C-alpha positions as CSV (number, residue, x, y, z in Angstrom):
1,M,-4.8,-13.9,-10.2
2,N,-7.4,-12.9,-7.6
3,D,-7.0,-12.7,-3.9
4,N,-8.8,-16.0,-3.1
5,N,-6.4,-17.9,-5.4
6,L,-3.4,-16.3,-3.7
7,R,-4.7,-17.4,-0.3
8,N,-4.5,-21.0,-1.5
9,I,-0.8,-20.5,-2.4
10,I,0.7,-18.4,0.4
11,K,0.3,-17.2,3.9
12,N,-1.2,-20.0,5.8
13,T,0.0,-18.6,9.2
14,A,1.8,-15.5,10.3
15,E,5.1,-17.3,10.4
16,D,4.7,-18.1,6.7
17,F,4.9,-14.4,5.7
18,I,8.0,-12.6,6.9
19,V,8.7,-9.0,6.0
20,D,11.8,-7.1,7.0
21,E,11.9,-3.3,6.3
22,I,15.0,-2.1,4.5
23,P,15.5,1.2,6.2
24,I,17.1,4.4,5.1
25,D,20.6,5.2,6.4
26,F,19.9,6.7,9.8
27,Q,22.3,9.2,11.2
28,R,22.6,8.1,14.8
29,K,23.3,10.6,17.5
30,P,23.3,9.6,21.2
31,D,21.6,12.9,22.3
32,G,19.3,13.1,19.2
33,K,15.8,14.6,19.4
34,Y,14.0,11.4,18.2
35,T,14.1,7.8,19.4
36,I,14.0,5.0,16.8
37,I,12.8,1.6,17.8
38,K,13.3,-1.5,15.6
39,V,10.3,-3.8,16.4
40,K,9.5,-7.4,15.4
41,L,5.7,-7.8,15.4
42,T,3.5,-10.9,14.8
43,N,-0.1,-10.4,13.6
44,W,-0.1,-6.6,14.4
45,D,-1.8,-4.0,12.3
46,T,0.6,-1.0,12.0
47,N,-1.9,1.7,13.0
48,R,-3.2,-0.4,16.0
49,F,0.4,-1.0,17.2
50,V,1.1,2.8,17.1
51,S,-2.1,3.4,19.2
52,V,-0.9,0.9,21.8
53,L,2.6,2.3,21.7
54,A,1.3,5.8,22.3
55,R,-0.8,4.7,25.2
56,S,2.1,2.9,26.7
57,L,4.3,6.0,26.4
58,R,1.5,8.3,27.5
59,I,1.9,10.5,24.5
60,S,-0.1,11.6,21.5
61,R,0.1,9.1,18.6
62,K,0.9,12.2,16.5
63,R,4.4,12.0,18.2
64,I,5.0,8.6,16.6
65,T,5.8,8.2,12.9
66,F,6.8,5.3,10.7
67,A,7.9,4.8,7.1
68,G,5.3,2.3,5.8
69,T,2.3,0.2,6.9
70,K,2.6,-3.6,6.9
71,D,0.0,-6.3,6.3
72,K,-1.4,-7.5,9.7
73,K,-1.1,-11.3,9.1
74,G,2.6,-11.9,9.1
75,V,5.9,-11.4,11.0
76,T,7.1,-7.9,10.3
77,T,10.2,-6.0,11.3
78,Q,9.9,-2.3,11.0
79,Y,11.1,1.0,12.4
80,F,9.1,3.6,14.5
81,C,10.2,7.1,15.3
82,I,9.2,8.6,18.7
83,N,9.4,12.3,19.5
84,G,10.5,11.5,23.0
85,T,12.1,8.6,24.9
86,Y,11.5,4.9,25.2
87,S,12.3,2.8,28.3
88,N,11.1,-0.7,27.9
89,E,7.4,0.2,28.0
90,L,6.5,-2.6,25.7
91,E,8.5,-5.3,27.4
92,T,5.5,-7.5,28.3
93,L,3.4,-6.8,25.2
94,K,2.4,-10.0,23.4
95,D,3.9,-10.8,20.0
96,C,6.2,-7.8,20.1
97,E,10.0,-7.8,20.4
98,I,12.1,-4.7,20.6
99,L,15.2,-5.5,18.6
100,E,17.1,-2.1,18.8
101,V,16.7,1.4,20.2
102,F,18.8,4.4,19.2
103,R,18.5,8.2,18.8
104,T,18.7,10.5,15.9
105,D,18.0,14.1,14.9
106,N,16.2,12.9,11.8
107,M,12.4,12.4,12.0
108,L,11.2,9.3,10.1
109,R,8.4,10.1,7.7
110,M,6.0,8.0,5.6
111,G,7.7,6.6,2.6
112,E,11.3,7.0,4.0
113,L,12.5,3.5,3.4
114,K,14.4,1.7,0.7
115,G,12.1,-1.3,0.5
116,N,11.2,-4.6,2.1
117,K,12.8,-8.0,2.2
118,F,10.3,-10.9,1.9
119,S,10.5,-14.6,2.9
120,I,7.3,-16.4,2.1
121,R,6.4,-20.0,2.4
122,L,4.3,-21.4,-0.4
123,N,1.5,-23.7,0.5
124,S,1.3,-25.2,-2.9
125,D,3.1,-28.5,-3.6
126,Q,1.9,-28.4,-7.2
127,V,4.9,-26.4,-8.6
128,D,8.6,-27.2,-8.3
129,D,11.0,-24.7,-7.0
130,N,13.0,-24.7,-10.2
131,V,9.8,-23.9,-12.2
132,I,9.2,-20.8,-10.0
133,E,12.8,-19.6,-10.4
134,N,12.7,-20.2,-14.2
135,E,9.4,-18.2,-14.4
136,N,10.9,-15.3,-12.5
137,R,13.9,-15.3,-14.9
138,F,11.5,-15.3,-17.9
139,I,9.4,-12.5,-16.5
140,V,12.4,-10.3,-15.8
141,S,13.9,-11.0,-19.2
142,S,10.5,-10.1,-20.8
143,G,10.3,-6.7,-19.1
144,G,9.7,-7.3,-15.5
145,Y,6.6,-7.3,-13.3
146,W,3.6,-4.9,-13.6
147,N,3.6,-2.7,-10.6
148,L,0.0,-3.3,-9.7
149,Y,-1.3,-2.5,-6.2
150,G,-2.1,-5.7,-4.2
151,E,-5.4,-6.4,-2.7
152,Q,-4.1,-5.4,0.7
153,R,-4.0,-1.8,-0.5
154,F,-7.8,-1.9,-0.5
155,G,-8.3,-3.6,2.9
156,A,-7.1,-7.0,4.2
157,T,-10.5,-8.3,5.3
158,R,-12.9,-5.7,4.0
159,S,-11.6,-4.6,0.6
160,N,-13.5,-1.3,0.5
161,T,-11.0,1.5,1.3
162,H,-11.1,2.6,-2.3
163,K,-14.9,2.7,-2.2
164,I,-14.8,5.0,0.9
165,G,-12.2,7.1,-0.9
166,E,-14.4,7.5,-3.9
167,Q,-17.3,8.7,-1.8
168,I,-15.0,11.2,-0.2
169,I,-13.8,12.8,-3.5
170,R,-17.4,12.9,-4.6
171,G,-18.3,14.9,-1.4
172,N,-20.5,12.1,-0.1
173,F,-19.1,12.1,3.5
174,E,-22.2,10.5,5.0
175,A,-21.9,7.5,2.6
176,A,-18.1,7.3,3.3
177,A,-18.6,7.1,7.1
178,K,-21.5,4.6,6.8
179,L,-19.4,2.4,4.4
180,Y,-16.6,2.3,7.1
181,L,-19.1,1.2,9.7
182,Y,-21.1,-1.2,7.5
183,D,-20.6,-2.4,3.9
184,P,-23.2,-4.9,2.7
185,E,-20.6,-6.4,0.3
186,F,-18.4,-7.7,3.2
187,D,-20.3,-7.4,6.5
188,S,-22.6,-10.0,8.1
189,D,-21.8,-9.4,11.8
190,G,-25.0,-8.7,13.7
191,Y,-23.8,-5.5,15.3
192,R,-23.0,-4.0,11.8
193,V,-26.2,-5.2,10.3
194,D,-28.3,-3.9,13.2
195,L,-26.7,-0.5,12.7
196,S,-27.6,-0.5,9.0
197,N,-31.2,-1.1,9.9
198,S,-31.5,2.0,12.2
199,W,-28.4,4.1,12.0
200,D,-28.8,4.7,15.7
201,Y,-25.2,5.5,16.6
202,K,-25.7,5.6,20.3
203,A,-27.2,2.2,20.4
204,A,-24.4,0.9,18.2
205,L,-21.8,2.0,20.8
206,D,-23.3,-0.6,23.1
207,N,-23.0,-3.3,20.5
208,Y,-19.7,-2.7,18.6
209,P,-16.9,-4.7,20.3
210,E,-14.1,-2.9,22.1
211,F,-11.4,-4.1,19.7
212,L,-13.0,-2.1,16.9
213,G,-11.5,1.1,18.3
214,F,-11.6,3.1,15.0
215,E,-15.2,2.3,14.3
216,R,-16.2,3.1,17.9
217,A,-14.4,6.5,17.6
218,I,-16.6,7.3,14.5
219,L,-19.7,6.1,16.3
220,S,-18.9,8.2,19.3
221,H,-18.4,11.3,17.2
222,L,-21.7,10.8,15.4
223,A,-23.6,9.9,18.5
224,S,-22.5,13.1,20.2
225,G,-23.9,15.1,17.3
226,G,-20.7,15.5,15.2
227,G,-21.1,16.0,11.5
228,Y,-20.3,13.5,8.7
229,E,-17.8,15.9,7.0
230,D,-15.3,15.6,9.9
231,S,-16.3,12.1,11.1
232,L,-13.2,10.5,9.7
233,D,-11.0,13.0,11.3
234,V,-11.2,10.9,14.5
235,L,-9.1,8.3,12.8
236,P,-5.2,8.4,12.7
237,K,-4.1,10.7,9.9
238,T,-2.2,7.9,8.2
239,L,-5.4,5.9,8.1
240,E,-7.7,8.7,7.1
241,I,-5.7,9.8,4.1
242,M,-5.4,6.1,3.0
243,F,-9.0,6.2,1.7
244,V,-8.4,8.7,-1.1
245,H,-5.0,7.1,-1.8
246,A,-6.7,3.7,-2.2
247,F,-9.1,5.2,-4.8
248,Q,-6.1,6.7,-6.6
249,S,-4.5,3.2,-6.5
250,M,-7.6,1.6,-8.0
251,L,-7.5,4.1,-10.9
252,F,-3.8,3.4,-11.3
253,N,-4.4,-0.4,-11.5
254,R,-7.0,0.3,-14.2
255,M,-4.5,2.4,-16.2
256,L,-2.0,-0.5,-16.1
257,E,-4.5,-2.9,-17.3
258,K,-5.2,-0.6,-20.3
259,R,-1.5,-0.1,-20.8
260,K,-1.1,-3.9,-21.2
261,E,-3.4,-3.7,-24.3
262,Y,-0.6,-1.8,-26.0
263,S,2.3,-3.9,-24.8
264,N,2.9,-6.9,-22.7
265,S,6.1,-5.4,-21.3
266,P,6.4,-2.8,-18.5
267,K,9.6,-1.7,-20.1
268,A,7.8,-0.5,-23.3
269,I,8.1,3.3,-23.8
270,F,5.6,5.4,-25.7
271,V,5.9,9.0,-26.9
272,G,4.1,11.1,-24.3
273,D,5.3,8.9,-21.4
274,F,6.8,10.5,-18.3
275,V,9.9,8.6,-17.1
276,H,12.2,8.6,-14.1
277,K,15.5,7.1,-13.2
278,T,15.4,4.2,-10.7
279,D,17.5,3.1,-7.8
280,E,18.7,-0.4,-7.0
281,Y,15.2,-1.3,-5.7
282,F,13.4,0.2,-8.7
283,N,12.2,3.2,-6.6
284,I,11.8,6.2,-8.9
285,I,14.3,9.0,-8.3
286,G,15.4,12.2,-10.0
287,E,13.6,14.6,-12.3
288,Q,10.7,13.6,-14.5
289,I,11.4,13.5,-18.2
290,E,8.8,13.6,-21.0
291,V,9.3,11.2,-23.9
292,T,9.2,12.9,-27.3
293,S,9.9,11.7,-30.8
294,F,13.4,13.1,-30.4
295,N,14.5,11.2,-27.3
296,F,12.3,8.1,-27.8
297,E,15.0,5.8,-28.9
298,K,17.5,6.8,-26.2
299,I,15.0,6.5,-23.4
300,S,13.7,3.1,-24.8
301,K,17.3,1.8,-24.6
302,L,17.7,3.1,-21.1
303,S,14.4,1.4,-20.1
304,M,15.6,-2.0,-21.5
305,E,18.8,-1.5,-19.4
306,N,16.7,-1.0,-16.2
307,K,18.1,2.5,-15.8
308,I,14.8,4.2,-16.3
309,I,11.1,3.4,-15.9
310,A,7.9,4.9,-17.3
311,V,5.4,6.2,-14.7
312,M,1.7,6.6,-14.6
313,P,-0.2,9.1,-12.4
314,L,-1.9,8.6,-9.0
315,V,-4.4,11.2,-10.2
316,G,-4.8,14.4,-8.2
317,Y,-5.9,17.9,-8.9
318,E,-2.4,18.9,-10.2
319,T,-1.9,15.9,-12.5
320,V,-0.5,17.0,-15.8
321,L,-2.4,15.8,-18.9
322,Q,-0.1,13.7,-21.0
323,K,0.1,13.2,-24.8
324,G,-0.1,10.2,-27.0
325,I,-1.0,6.7,-25.8
326,P,-0.4,7.4,-22.1
327,G,-2.7,10.5,-22.3
328,E,-5.4,8.4,-24.0
329,I,-5.1,5.7,-21.2
330,I,-5.5,8.3,-18.5
331,E,-8.3,10.1,-20.2
332,K,-10.2,6.9,-20.9
333,T,-9.8,5.6,-17.3
334,L,-11.0,8.8,-15.8
335,E,-13.9,9.0,-18.2
336,E,-15.0,5.4,-17.5
337,S,-14.9,6.1,-13.8
338,N,-16.7,9.5,-14.1
339,V,-13.8,11.3,-12.4
340,H,-12.0,14.5,-13.1
341,R,-8.8,15.9,-11.6
342,E,-10.5,18.7,-9.7
343,M,-12.5,16.3,-7.6
344,F,-9.4,15.5,-5.7
345,R,-9.5,19.0,-4.3
346,I,-11.9,18.3,-1.4
347,H,-13.4,21.5,-0.3
348,K,-15.4,20.0,2.6
349,N,-12.3,18.7,4.2
350,E,-9.2,20.2,2.6
351,K,-6.6,18.0,4.4
352,L,-7.9,15.0,2.5
353,S,-7.2,16.7,-0.8
354,S,-4.5,15.2,-3.0
355,S,-2.4,17.0,-5.6
356,G,-1.4,13.6,-7.1
357,N,1.8,11.7,-7.6
358,Y,3.5,9.2,-9.9
359,R,4.3,5.5,-9.7
360,G,6.5,3.3,-11.9
361,V,4.6,0.9,-14.2
362,G,7.0,-2.0,-13.5
363,F,9.7,-3.4,-11.3
364,V,12.3,-6.1,-11.0
365,P,12.9,-7.9,-7.7
366,R,16.3,-8.3,-6.0
367,D,17.9,-11.5,-4.8
368,F,15.1,-13.7,-5.9
369,S,15.3,-17.4,-4.9
370,C,12.9,-20.3,-4.2
371,V,14.3,-23.0,-1.9
372,N,12.1,-25.8,-0.3
373,K,9.0,-23.7,-1.1
374,W,10.4,-20.6,0.6
375,L,10.3,-17.7,-1.7
376,N,12.8,-14.9,-1.0
377,F,13.2,-11.5,-2.6
378,S,13.4,-7.8,-2.0
379,L,11.2,-5.1,-3.5
380,G,11.2,-1.3,-3.4
381,K,8.8,0.7,-1.3
382,G,5.1,0.4,-2.1
383,M,5.7,-2.7,-4.2
384,Y,3.6,-5.8,-3.4
385,A,4.9,-9.3,-2.9
386,T,1.4,-10.6,-3.7
387,T,1.6,-8.8,-7.1
388,L,4.8,-10.6,-7.9
389,I,3.6,-14.0,-6.8
390,G,0.3,-13.6,-8.6
391,Q,2.0,-12.9,-11.9
392,I,4.4,-15.8,-11.5
393,F,1.6,-18.3,-10.8
394,E,-0.7,-16.9,-13.4
395,N,2.0,-17.4,-16.1
396,I,2.8,-20.9,-14.7
397,K,-0.8,-21.9,-14.9
398,K,-1.1,-20.6,-18.5
399,K,1.9,-22.7,-19.5
400,G,0.4,-25.8,-17.9
401,Q,3.4,-26.3,-15.7
402,V,1.5,-27.3,-12.6
403,L,2.6,-30.7,-11.3
């Protein structure tokens, strides 16, 4: 189900999309080095909030970390780690409520969370609550949900982060910077169009609105004679590395679509697969195991019992070539995209290089319910509520169960 159809089903206002971060178990210490703040935000982009927080504390934003980014449109509760102190500096900030403040010696890093709890109000009156709950039970019993990246991964309003990432791995830094500033597929604002007609960065600084702080930072860099290769370095590190990660995510989605051609179940195991154990939220844990003809039956059984999940790569320069059907899927995806692993070693800007990683091909939600059009469930880290909802409604539509 595409993003436009999902907008007709969910997320009419921020209050219709509630996300509560499920944190790791913090070891609290009154005199700890770091301050953790638990914050409830309404319609706040995570990176923008960190910038405001850093200015309020009068510290570098590098001294503030968080476990995961959240979609802007929604009410989100998440944790931020400050290398320093906090003393009510955000007390008057609009749409921001500080729920808790405590100290710890453990720095919070990206990805250090268990998952997220969602409460989402459905706009659609065309489907009964019981139909939705029954469809979830059917999907879970059939193998679970495909762990596709949601559209938000590629940009909430301008879905082009993967396009910028592709230009980066191809070494086209000028094209990457220009796509961030103007993308003809999405942009019609006069100031962006005017820039595309002249690429006069000094003139553009007079036209781009103040709230586009990241775009203005790039414009300022280029207007002062800075090069394209390091033009994206003016962005927060968490945002800059997201471009390459988004392209890896797009490749991963393509791999899953090809995997569906071999089986309609995410639990299906193939010889040549890499698998991992999972925790209670379906996050992958433990050592990676390769599936062979000798352990195939045992691992297939463990997969059916939700104790293990096959993974596919977020391709990087250290990605191991697999055998069998998984290897064919990876090879074909890279070939069709005209990509090879070594391209993720980015010589012009080494810190954007990616050695690669792995992601489970499926998941099962926890504590799923649908009551009075409110959908409630919890997912592991990096798993998308929109992916789950899209698969539910796609199946309901195919079955003709729309009221």
